[in-house]
C-alpha atoms as an extended CHARMM CRD file, in Angstrom:
* protein
*
        67  EXT
         1         1  MET       CA             28.4100000000       11.3490000000      -89.8610000000  PROA      1               0.0000000000
         2         2  PRO       CA             31.9170000000       11.8200000000      -88.4480000000  PROA      2               0.0000000000
         3         3  THR       CA             33.7810000000        8.7290000000      -87.3010000000  PROA      3               0.0000000000
         4         4  SER       CA             35.7130000000       10.6880000000      -84.6670000000  PROA      4               0.0000000000
         5         5  TRP       CA             35.0580000000       13.8580000000      -82.6680000000  PROA      5               0.0000000000
         6         6  THR       CA             37.2950000000       16.6900000000      -81.5440000000  PROA      6               0.0000000000
         7         7  ASP       CA             36.6990000000       18.2500000000      -78.1430000000  PROA      7               0.0000000000
         8         8  HSD       CA             36.8680000000       22.0670000000      -78.1090000000  PROA      8               0.0000000000
         9         9  THR       CA             36.7790000000       23.8770000000      -74.7710000000  PROA      9               0.0000000000
        10        10  ARG       CA             36.3560000000       27.6520000000      -74.6460000000  PROA      10              0.0000000000
        11        11  ASP       CA             36.4170000000       30.0330000000      -71.6980000000  PROA      11              0.0000000000
        12        12  LEU       CA             33.8440000000       32.5900000000      -72.8320000000  PROA      12              0.0000000000
        13        13  PHE       CA             34.6230000000       34.9050000000      -69.9210000000  PROA      13              0.0000000000
        14        14  ASP       CA             38.2830000000       35.0230000000      -70.9840000000  PROA      14              0.0000000000
        15        15  ASP       CA             37.1930000000       35.6020000000      -74.5950000000  PROA      15              0.0000000000
        16        16  TRP       CA             34.6700000000       38.4130000000      -73.9950000000  PROA      16              0.0000000000
        17        17  GLY       CA             34.6150000000       39.3180000000      -70.3020000000  PROA      17              0.0000000000
        18        18  GLY       CA             31.3740000000       39.3720000000      -68.3120000000  PROA      18              0.0000000000
        19        19  PHE       CA             28.1800000000       39.0130000000      -70.3590000000  PROA      19              0.0000000000
        20        20  THR       CA             24.6150000000       37.7150000000      -70.2360000000  PROA      20              0.0000000000
        21        21  LEU       CA             23.9460000000       34.7380000000      -72.4920000000  PROA      21              0.0000000000
        22        22  THR       CA             20.4580000000       35.0120000000      -73.9760000000  PROA      22              0.0000000000
        23        23  GLY       CA             20.7290000000       32.4570000000      -76.7660000000  PROA      23              0.0000000000
        24        24  ILE       CA             23.0620000000       30.2440000000      -78.7470000000  PROA      24              0.0000000000
        25        25  ALA       CA             23.2780000000       29.3630000000      -82.4350000000  PROA      25              0.0000000000
        26        26  CYS       CA             25.5920000000       26.8590000000      -84.0820000000  PROA      26              0.0000000000
        27        27  SER       CA             26.6650000000       27.3970000000      -87.6530000000  PROA      27              0.0000000000
        28        28  SER       CA             29.4440000000       26.4730000000      -90.0300000000  PROA      28              0.0000000000
        29        29  THR       CA             31.1900000000       28.5170000000      -92.6990000000  PROA      29              0.0000000000
        30        30  GLY       CA             31.7840000000       27.9510000000      -96.3650000000  PROA      30              0.0000000000
        31        31  ASP       CA             31.1580000000       24.4660000000      -97.7040000000  PROA      31              0.0000000000
        32        32  HSD       CA             31.8420000000       22.7990000000      -94.3470000000  PROA      32              0.0000000000
        33        33  THR       CA             29.1750000000       21.0240000000      -92.3390000000  PROA      33              0.0000000000
        34        34  GLY       CA             29.1060000000       21.5290000000      -88.5850000000  PROA      34              0.0000000000
        35        35  TRP       CA             28.3050000000       18.5320000000      -86.3850000000  PROA      35              0.0000000000
        36        36  TYR       CA             27.6660000000       19.2250000000      -82.7170000000  PROA      36              0.0000000000
        37        37  GLU       CA             27.2550000000       16.3130000000      -80.3500000000  PROA      37              0.0000000000
        38        38  THR       CA             27.1780000000       18.2020000000      -77.0600000000  PROA      38              0.0000000000
        39        39  ILE       CA             27.3380000000       21.7910000000      -75.8990000000  PROA      39              0.0000000000
        40        40  THR       CA             27.6950000000       22.2810000000      -72.1560000000  PROA      40              0.0000000000
        41        41  LEU       CA             27.8070000000       25.5770000000      -70.2930000000  PROA      41              0.0000000000
        42        42  ARG       CA             29.5700000000       25.4960000000      -66.9570000000  PROA      42              0.0000000000
        43        43  GLN       CA             30.6950000000       28.0650000000      -64.4450000000  PROA      43              0.0000000000
        44        44  ASP       CA             33.6660000000       25.9040000000      -63.4980000000  PROA      44              0.0000000000
        45        45  PRO       CA             35.3140000000       23.5620000000      -66.0350000000  PROA      45              0.0000000000
        46        46  SER       CA             36.0490000000       21.0190000000      -63.3040000000  PROA      46              0.0000000000
        47        47  ALA       CA             32.3920000000       20.9660000000      -62.1780000000  PROA      47              0.0000000000
        48        48  PRO       CA             30.6840000000       17.6310000000      -62.9920000000  PROA      48              0.0000000000
        49        49  THR       CA             27.3300000000       19.1740000000      -63.9540000000  PROA      49              0.0000000000
        50        50  ALA       CA             26.0720000000       22.0900000000      -66.0130000000  PROA      50              0.0000000000
        51        51  VAL       CA             25.0290000000       25.3670000000      -64.4160000000  PROA      51              0.0000000000
        52        52  GLU       CA             21.6060000000       25.7600000000      -62.8010000000  PROA      52              0.0000000000
        53        53  ALA       CA             20.1610000000       27.4610000000      -65.8840000000  PROA      53              0.0000000000
        54        54  GLN       CA             19.8480000000       24.0360000000      -67.5200000000  PROA      54              0.0000000000
        55        55  ASP       CA             16.8480000000       23.2310000000      -65.3060000000  PROA      55              0.0000000000
        56        56  LYS       CA             15.2890000000       26.6130000000      -66.0410000000  PROA      56              0.0000000000
        57        57  LEU       CA             15.6630000000       25.9990000000      -69.7710000000  PROA      57              0.0000000000
        58        58  ALA       CA             14.1050000000       22.5400000000      -69.5190000000  PROA      58              0.0000000000
        59        59  THR       CA             11.1710000000       23.9910000000      -67.5730000000  PROA      59              0.0000000000
        60        60  ALA       CA             10.6920000000       26.8040000000      -70.0820000000  PROA      60              0.0000000000
        61        61  TRP       CA             10.8480000000       24.3780000000      -73.0250000000  PROA      61              0.0000000000
        62        62  ALA       CA              8.2980000000       22.0450000000      -71.4080000000  PROA      62              0.0000000000
        63        63  THR       CA              5.9880000000       25.0300000000      -70.8400000000  PROA      63              0.0000000000
        64        64  LEU       CA              6.2610000000       26.0680000000      -74.4980000000  PROA      64              0.0000000000
        65        65  LYS       CA              5.6460000000       22.5250000000      -75.7780000000  PROA      65              0.0000000000
        66        66  SER       CA              2.5770000000       22.0240000000      -73.5970000000  PROA      66              0.0000000000
        67        67  GLY       CA              1.1060000000       25.4620000000      -74.3500000000  PROA      67              0.0000000000
């Protein structure tokens, strides 16, 4: 486990323009191991909370788990 973390902030709209996010996968390359503590999607980097979709995802996940 890492003893320190590095914060990486990306503006996906600047990177790729407008898009619809339908999934996310985290991976590492080569012999490196990727450790991800938190991934947060926000419409505004200064906003204190994640976008509304977080609640929709939690609801969908709960539906899948209980089904």
